[in-house]
DSSP file (Angstrom, degrees, kcal/mol; ACC not computed):
  #  RESIDUE AA STRUCTURE BP1 BP2  ACC     N-H-->O    O-->H-N    N-H-->O    O-->H-N    TCO  KAPPA ALPHA  PHI   PSI    X-CA   Y-CA   Z-CA
    1    1 A M     >        0   0    0      0, 0.0     4,-3.1     0, 0.0     5,-0.2   0.000 360.0 360.0 360.0 -37.3  130.8    1.4  -98.4
    2    2 A I  H  >  +     0   0    0      1,-0.2     4,-2.7     2,-0.2     5,-0.2   0.919 360.0  46.5 -63.3 -42.2  128.7    3.7  -96.2
    3    3 A S  H  > S+     0   0    0      2,-0.2     4,-1.9     1,-0.2    -1,-0.2   0.893 112.3  50.2 -70.1 -39.1  129.4    1.4  -93.1
    4    4 A Y  H  > S+     0   0    0      2,-0.2     4,-2.6     1,-0.2     5,-0.3   0.936 112.6  47.3 -66.9 -41.7  133.1    1.3  -94.0
    5    5 A Y  H  X S+     0   0    0     -4,-3.1     4,-3.1     1,-0.2    -2,-0.2   0.953 108.6  54.4 -61.5 -46.3  133.2    5.1  -94.3
    6    6 A S  H  < S+     0   0    0     -4,-2.7    -1,-0.2     1,-0.2    -2,-0.2   0.863 115.0  41.3 -55.7 -37.8  131.3    5.6  -91.0
    7    7 A T  H  < S+     0   0    0     -4,-1.9    -1,-0.2    -5,-0.2    -2,-0.2   0.874 131.8  20.1 -80.1 -36.7  133.9    3.4  -89.3
    8    8 A Y  H >X S+     0   0    0     -4,-2.6     3,-1.8    -5,-0.2     4,-0.5   0.503  82.5 177.9-115.3  -4.8  137.1    4.6  -90.8
    9    9 A Q  H >X S+     0   0    0     -4,-3.1     3,-0.8    -5,-0.3     4,-0.8  -0.073  70.4  15.4  35.7-109.5  136.1    8.0  -92.2
   10   10 A S  H 34 S+     0   0    0      1,-0.3     4,-0.5     2,-0.2    -1,-0.3   0.773 127.0  54.7 -69.9 -25.9  138.9    9.9  -93.8
   11   11 A T  H <> S+     0   0    0     -3,-1.8     4,-0.6     1,-0.2    -1,-0.3   0.761 104.1  57.8 -71.1 -24.9  141.2    6.8  -94.1
   12   12 A A  H <X S+     0   0    0     -3,-0.8     4,-2.4    -4,-0.5     5,-0.3   0.726  84.2  83.5 -81.3 -20.3  138.5    5.0  -95.9
   13   13 A K  H  X S+     0   0    0     -4,-0.8     4,-3.3    -3,-0.2     5,-0.2   0.920  91.1  47.0 -48.8 -52.4  138.2    7.6  -98.7
   14   14 A I  H  > S+     0   0    0     -4,-0.5     4,-1.8    -3,-0.2    -1,-0.2   0.935 113.5  46.9 -62.0 -42.5  141.0    6.2 -100.8
   15   15 A D  H  X S+     0   0    0     -4,-0.6     4,-1.7     1,-0.2    -1,-0.2   0.853 113.1  49.9 -62.0 -34.0  139.8    2.7 -100.5
   16   16 A I  H  X S+     0   0    0     -4,-2.4     4,-3.1     2,-0.2    -2,-0.2   0.882 108.0  53.3 -75.1 -37.9  136.2    3.8 -101.4
   17   17 A Q  H  X S+     0   0    0     -4,-3.3     4,-2.0    -5,-0.3    -1,-0.2   0.889 109.3  49.1 -57.2 -38.0  137.5    5.7 -104.4
   18   18 A R  H  X S+     0   0    0     -4,-1.8     4,-1.8    -5,-0.2    -2,-0.2   0.871 111.2  50.9 -70.7 -34.3  139.3    2.6 -105.6
   19   19 A L  H  X S+     0   0    0     -4,-1.7     4,-2.6     2,-0.2    -2,-0.2   0.939 109.6  48.6 -59.6 -51.8  136.1    0.6 -105.1
   20   20 A V  H  X S+     0   0    0     -4,-3.1     4,-2.7     1,-0.2    -2,-0.2   0.881 109.6  52.6 -58.9 -38.4  134.0    3.1 -107.0
   21   21 A E  H  X S+     0   0    0     -4,-2.0     4,-1.6     2,-0.2    -1,-0.2   0.892 109.7  48.2 -64.4 -41.3  136.5    3.0 -109.9
   22   22 A K  H  X S+     0   0    0     -4,-1.8     4,-1.3     2,-0.2    -2,-0.2   0.900 112.0  50.5 -63.0 -42.9  136.4   -0.8 -110.0
   23   23 A L  H  X S+     0   0    0     -4,-2.6     4,-3.7     1,-0.2     3,-0.4   0.926 107.6  53.5 -68.1 -43.9  132.6   -0.7 -110.0
   24   24 A K  H  < S+     0   0    0     -4,-2.7    -1,-0.2     1,-0.2    -2,-0.2   0.870 105.3  54.5 -52.9 -39.8  132.7    1.9 -112.9
   25   25 A A  H  < S+     0   0    0     -4,-1.6    -1,-0.2     1,-0.2    -2,-0.2   0.796 115.9  37.6 -67.6 -31.6  134.7   -0.4 -114.9
   26   26 A L  H  < S+     0   0    0     -4,-1.3     2,-0.3    -3,-0.4    -2,-0.2   0.888 141.0   3.2 -86.7 -40.0  132.1   -3.2 -114.4
   27   27 A N     X  -     0   0    0     -4,-3.7     4,-2.9    -5,-0.1    -1,-0.2  -0.788  61.8-165.2-150.6 103.2  129.0   -1.0 -114.7
   28   28 A S  H  > S+     0   0    0     -2,-0.3     4,-2.7     1,-0.2     5,-0.2   0.876  88.9  53.9 -61.0 -38.5  129.5    2.7 -115.4
   29   29 A T  H  > S+     0   0    0      2,-0.2     4,-2.3     1,-0.2    -1,-0.2   0.963 113.0  41.5 -62.4 -48.7  125.9    3.6 -114.4
   30   30 A K  H  > S+     0   0    0      1,-0.2     4,-2.6     2,-0.2     5,-0.2   0.922 114.4  53.2 -69.3 -38.5  126.1    2.0 -110.9
   31   31 A G  H  X S+     0   0    0     -4,-2.9     4,-2.0    -8,-0.4    -1,-0.2   0.924 110.2  47.1 -62.5 -40.2  129.6    3.3 -110.3
   32   32 A E  H  X S+     0   0    0     -4,-2.7     4,-2.0    -5,-0.2    -1,-0.2   0.877 110.7  52.5 -62.5 -40.0  128.5    6.8 -111.1
   33   33 A E  H  X S+     0   0    0     -4,-2.3     4,-2.2    -5,-0.2    -2,-0.2   0.931 112.1  45.4 -59.4 -49.1  125.5    6.3 -108.8
   34   34 A W  H  X S+     0   0    0     -4,-2.6     4,-2.7     2,-0.2    -2,-0.2   0.818 107.0  58.1 -67.2 -32.7  127.8    5.2 -106.0
   35   35 A E  H  X S+     0   0    0     -4,-2.0     4,-2.3    -5,-0.2    -1,-0.2   0.927 109.9  44.7 -61.7 -46.7  130.2    8.0 -106.6
   36   36 A K  H  X S+     0   0    0     -4,-2.0     4,-2.0     2,-0.2    -2,-0.2   0.876 111.6  52.5 -69.0 -34.7  127.4   10.5 -106.1
   37   37 A I  H  X S+     0   0    0     -4,-2.2     4,-2.3     2,-0.2    -2,-0.2   0.947 113.6  44.0 -65.2 -43.8  126.1    8.7 -103.0
   38   38 A M  H  X S+     0   0    0     -4,-2.7     4,-2.4     2,-0.2    -2,-0.2   0.870 111.2  53.3 -66.9 -38.2  129.6    8.7 -101.4
   39   39 A E  H  X S+     0   0    0     -4,-2.3     4,-1.8     1,-0.2    -1,-0.2   0.913 112.7  44.4 -62.8 -45.0  130.2   12.3 -102.4
   40   40 A Y  H  X S+     0   0    0     -4,-2.0     4,-2.5     2,-0.2    -2,-0.2   0.883 111.8  52.7 -67.1 -40.8  127.0   13.3 -100.7
   41   41 A W  H  X S+     0   0    0     -4,-2.3     4,-1.7     1,-0.2    -2,-0.2   0.849 108.9  50.7 -63.7 -36.8  127.8   11.1  -97.6
   42   42 A D  H  X S+     0   0    0     -4,-2.4     4,-0.7     2,-0.2     5,-0.4   0.892 110.5  49.8 -63.4 -41.1  131.2   12.8  -97.3
   43   43 A Y  H >X>S+     0   0    0     -4,-1.8     5,-2.2     1,-0.2     4,-1.6   0.937 109.5  50.6 -65.5 -47.6  129.5   16.3  -97.5
   44   44 A V  H 3<5S+     0   0    0     -4,-2.5    -1,-0.2     1,-0.2    -2,-0.2   0.863 114.3  43.2 -53.8 -39.4  127.0   15.4  -94.8
   45   45 A N  H 3<5S+     0   0    0     -4,-1.7    -1,-0.2    -5,-0.1    -2,-0.2   0.460 130.3  22.2 -86.3  -5.0  129.7   14.1  -92.5
   46   46 A T  H <<5S+     0   0    0     -3,-1.0    -3,-0.2    -4,-0.7    -2,-0.2   0.707 131.4  15.6-124.3 -54.0  132.1   17.0  -93.1
   47   47 A D  T  <5S+     0   0    0     -4,-1.6    -3,-0.2    -5,-0.4    -4,-0.1   0.671  83.5 112.1-104.1 -23.6  130.6   20.2  -94.5
   48   48 A M      < -     0   0    0     -5,-2.2     2,-0.5     1,-0.1    -4,-0.0  -0.322  68.0-123.2 -62.9 127.2  126.9   20.1  -94.0
   49   49 A N        -     0   0    0     -2,-0.1     2,-0.5     2,-0.0    -1,-0.1  -0.659  31.1-172.4 -76.8 121.7  125.6   22.8  -91.4
   50   50 A V        -     0   0    0     -2,-0.5     2,-0.8    -6,-0.0    -1,-0.0  -0.975  16.9-146.5-113.9 122.5  123.8   21.0  -88.7
   51   51 A N        +     0   0    0     -2,-0.5    -2,-0.0     1,-0.2     4,-0.0  -0.805  27.5 166.1 -86.9 112.0  121.9   23.0  -86.0
   52   52 A V  S    S+     0   0    0     -2,-0.8    -1,-0.2     3,-0.1    38,-0.1   0.855  70.5  18.0 -95.8 -44.8  122.1   20.9  -82.8
   53   53 A D  S    S+     0   0    0      1,-0.1     2,-0.3    40,-0.0    -2,-0.1   0.565 125.0  29.3-109.5  -9.7  121.0   23.2  -79.9
   54   54 A V  S    S-     0   0    0     39,-0.0    -1,-0.1    40,-0.0    37,-0.0  -0.926  78.1-109.4-146.0 162.4  119.2   26.0  -81.5
   55   55 A L        -     0   0    0     -2,-0.3    -3,-0.1     1,-0.1     2,-0.0  -0.694  42.8-106.6 -90.7 153.6  117.1   26.7  -84.6
   56   56 A P    >   -     0   0    0      0, 0.0     3,-0.7     0, 0.0    -1,-0.1  -0.358  41.3 -98.6 -75.2 160.7  118.6   28.8  -87.4
   57   57 A D  T 3  S+     0   0    0      1,-0.2     0, 0.0    -2,-0.0     0, 0.0  -0.368  97.9  43.8 -74.0 156.2  117.3   32.4  -87.9
   58   58 A G  T 3  S+     0   0    0      1,-0.3    -1,-0.2    -2,-0.1     3,-0.1   0.549  72.2 144.8  97.0   2.0  114.9   33.3  -90.4
   59   59 A L    <   -     0   0    0     -3,-0.7    -1,-0.3     1,-0.1     6,-0.1  -0.400  60.5 -86.7 -75.5 154.4  112.4   30.5  -90.0
   60   60 A P        -     0   0    0      0, 0.0     2,-0.2     0, 0.0    -1,-0.1  -0.275  28.2-147.1 -60.3 147.9  108.7   31.1  -90.4
   61   61 A N  S    S+     0   0    0     -3,-0.1     2,-0.3     3,-0.0    -2,-0.0  -0.459  70.9  72.2-112.6  56.1  106.9   32.3  -87.2
   62   62 A D  S >  S-     0   0    0     -2,-0.2     3,-1.4     0, 0.0    40,-0.0  -0.828 104.8 -72.3-150.0-172.3  103.5   30.5  -88.0
   63   63 A D  T 3  S+     0   0    0     -2,-0.3    -2,-0.0     1,-0.2     0, 0.0   0.356 112.6  80.8 -76.7   7.4  102.1   27.1  -88.1
   64   64 A S  T 3   +     0   0    0      2,-0.0     2,-0.3     0, 0.0    -1,-0.2   0.584  69.5 101.8 -84.9  -7.9  104.0   26.2  -91.3
   65   65 A L    <   -     0   0    0     -3,-1.4     2,-0.4    -6,-0.1    -6,-0.0  -0.582  53.1-173.4 -75.2 130.6  107.1   25.4  -89.2
   66   66 A C        -     0   0    0     -2,-0.3     2,-0.4     2,-0.0    -2,-0.0  -0.997   6.3-167.5-128.3 132.0  107.7   21.7  -88.7
   67   67 A I        -     0   0    0     -2,-0.4     2,-0.5     2,-0.0    -2,-0.0  -0.979   4.8-159.6-121.4 127.3  110.4   20.4  -86.4
   68   68 A T        -     0   0    0     -2,-0.4     2,-0.6     2,-0.0    -2,-0.0  -0.945   1.4-160.5-108.6 125.2  111.4   16.7  -86.5
   69   69 A V        -     0   0    0     -2,-0.5     2,-0.2    19,-0.0    19,-0.0  -0.925  17.2-136.2-103.7 119.8  113.2   15.2  -83.5
   70   70 A L        -     0   0    0     -2,-0.6    17,-0.1     1,-0.1    18,-0.1  -0.463  18.2-134.3 -71.5 141.4  115.0   12.0  -84.3
   71   71 A G        -     0   0    0     -2,-0.2     2,-0.3    16,-0.1    -1,-0.1  -0.115  14.8-148.7 -81.6-175.7  114.7    9.2  -81.8
   72   72 A F        -     0   0    0      9,-0.0     9,-0.1    -2,-0.0     0, 0.0  -0.984  28.5 -85.1-156.1 155.0  117.4    7.0  -80.5
   73   73 A A        -     0   0    0     -2,-0.3     8,-0.6     1,-0.1    11,-0.2  -0.261  45.3-124.0 -63.3 153.4  117.7    3.4  -79.2
   74   74 A L  B     -A   80   0A   0      6,-0.1     6,-0.2     1,-0.1    -1,-0.1  -0.522  27.9 -97.8 -90.0 160.9  116.8    2.8  -75.7
   75   75 A N    >   -     0   0    0      4,-3.0     3,-2.2    -2,-0.2    -1,-0.1  -0.338  43.4 -99.2 -70.1 164.0  119.1    1.2  -73.1
   76   76 A D  T 3  S+     0   0    0      1,-0.3    -1,-0.1     2,-0.1    -2,-0.0   0.791 126.1  54.6 -60.5 -26.4  118.6   -2.6  -72.5
   77   77 A D  T 3  S-     0   0    0      2,-0.1    -1,-0.3     1,-0.0     3,-0.1   0.440 122.6-105.9 -88.8  -0.5  116.6   -1.8  -69.3
   78   78 A G  S <  S+     0   0    0     -3,-2.2    -2,-0.1     1,-0.3     2,-0.1   0.288  78.7 130.4  92.2  -6.6  114.2    0.6  -71.4
   79   79 A T        -     0   0    0      1,-0.1    -4,-3.0    -5,-0.1    -1,-0.3  -0.354  64.4 -97.3 -71.6 160.7  115.6    3.8  -70.1
   80   80 A M  B     -A   74   0A   0     -6,-0.2    -6,-0.1    -3,-0.1    -1,-0.1  -0.557  31.9-123.8 -81.9 138.5  116.6    6.6  -72.5
   81   81 A K     >  -     0   0    0     -8,-0.6     4,-2.3    -2,-0.2     3,-0.4  -0.382  29.1-108.1 -73.0 158.5  120.2    7.0  -73.6
   82   82 A D  H  > S+     0   0    0      1,-0.2     4,-2.4     2,-0.2     5,-0.2   0.857 118.4  61.2 -62.8 -31.6  121.8   10.4  -73.0
   83   83 A E  H  > S+     0   0    0      2,-0.2     4,-2.0     1,-0.2    -1,-0.2   0.927 108.4  41.8 -53.8 -50.8  121.6   11.1  -76.7
   84   84 A L  H  > S+     0   0    0     -3,-0.4     4,-2.7   -11,-0.2     5,-0.2   0.875 111.7  54.0 -67.0 -38.8  117.9   10.9  -76.7
   85   85 A V  H  X S+     0   0    0     -4,-2.3     4,-2.2     1,-0.2    -2,-0.2   0.901 109.7  49.7 -59.2 -41.5  117.5   12.8  -73.5
   86   86 A G  H  X S+     0   0    0     -4,-2.4     4,-2.4    -5,-0.2    -2,-0.2   0.924 109.5  50.2 -64.9 -49.3  119.5   15.6  -75.0
   87   87 A R  H  X S+     0   0    0     -4,-2.0     4,-2.1     1,-0.2    -2,-0.2   0.942 112.1  47.1 -51.9 -54.4  117.5   15.7  -78.2
   88   88 A L  H  X S+     0   0    0     -4,-2.7     4,-2.8     1,-0.2    -1,-0.2   0.859 110.4  52.2 -60.7 -37.1  114.3   15.9  -76.3
   89   89 A Q  H  X S+     0   0    0     -4,-2.2     4,-2.1     1,-0.2    -1,-0.2   0.907 109.6  49.6 -63.5 -39.9  115.6   18.6  -74.0
   90   90 A T  H  X S+     0   0    0     -4,-2.4     4,-2.1     2,-0.2    -2,-0.2   0.857 111.1  50.0 -65.2 -34.8  116.6   20.7  -76.9
   91   91 A D  H  X S+     0   0    0     -4,-2.1     4,-2.8     2,-0.2    -2,-0.2   0.932 108.5  51.9 -66.5 -45.8  113.2   20.2  -78.5
   92   92 A L  H  X S+     0   0    0     -4,-2.8     4,-1.7     1,-0.2    -2,-0.2   0.882 110.5  48.3 -54.9 -43.5  111.5   21.2  -75.4
   93   93 A Q  H  X S+     0   0    0     -4,-2.1     4,-2.2     2,-0.2    -1,-0.2   0.906 111.3  50.9 -66.0 -41.5  113.5   24.4  -75.2
   94   94 A V  H  X S+     0   0    0     -4,-2.1     4,-2.4     1,-0.2    -2,-0.2   0.920 109.3  50.8 -60.3 -45.6  112.8   25.2  -78.8
   95   95 A L  H  X S+     0   0    0     -4,-2.8     4,-1.7     1,-0.2    -1,-0.2   0.824 108.8  49.9 -65.1 -28.9  109.2   24.7  -78.3
   96   96 A K  H  X S+     0   0    0     -4,-1.7     4,-1.7     2,-0.2    -1,-0.2   0.903 110.4  52.2 -68.4 -39.6  109.2   27.0  -75.3
   97   97 A N  H  X S+     0   0    0     -4,-2.2     4,-0.9     1,-0.2    -2,-0.2   0.858 110.2  47.7 -66.0 -35.2  111.1   29.6  -77.4
   98   98 A I  H  X S+     0   0    0     -4,-2.4     4,-1.0     1,-0.2     3,-0.4   0.894 109.7  52.7 -69.8 -39.1  108.5   29.4  -80.2
   99   99 A Q  H  < S+     0   0    0     -4,-1.7     3,-0.3     1,-0.2    -2,-0.2   0.838 106.7  53.1 -63.4 -35.7  105.6   29.7  -77.8
  100  100 A M  H  < S+     0   0    0     -4,-1.7    -1,-0.2     1,-0.2    -2,-0.2   0.780 109.1  49.9 -69.1 -28.6  107.1   32.8  -76.4
  101  101 A L  H  <        0   0    0     -4,-0.9    -1,-0.2    -3,-0.4    -2,-0.2   0.729 360.0 360.0 -81.8 -24.9  107.4   34.3  -79.9
  102  102 A M     <        0   0    0     -4,-1.0    -1,-0.2    -3,-0.3    -2,-0.2   0.391 360.0 360.0 -91.5 360.0  103.7   33.5  -80.8
């Protein structure tokens, strides 16, 4: 269902709701679990605030701050894809900004 949602997004919602209802009829516990999973997946893909280029205000200014940079698949020739380069460039800029604050 997640893969289907990822591919078809808003047009998949009706189909997924139908599948979840069928699953609930077969197994109410599993159906409710999948309903919650898909509701959260929809939230993450539509309403969740994601900071891409900057850190949000109000973060601690000490060594308790931890930033995780997600990787990305490499090109077939071993070079980095633009997505990964962008992530690393953003992380480098954030690190420089943090160092200036300390």
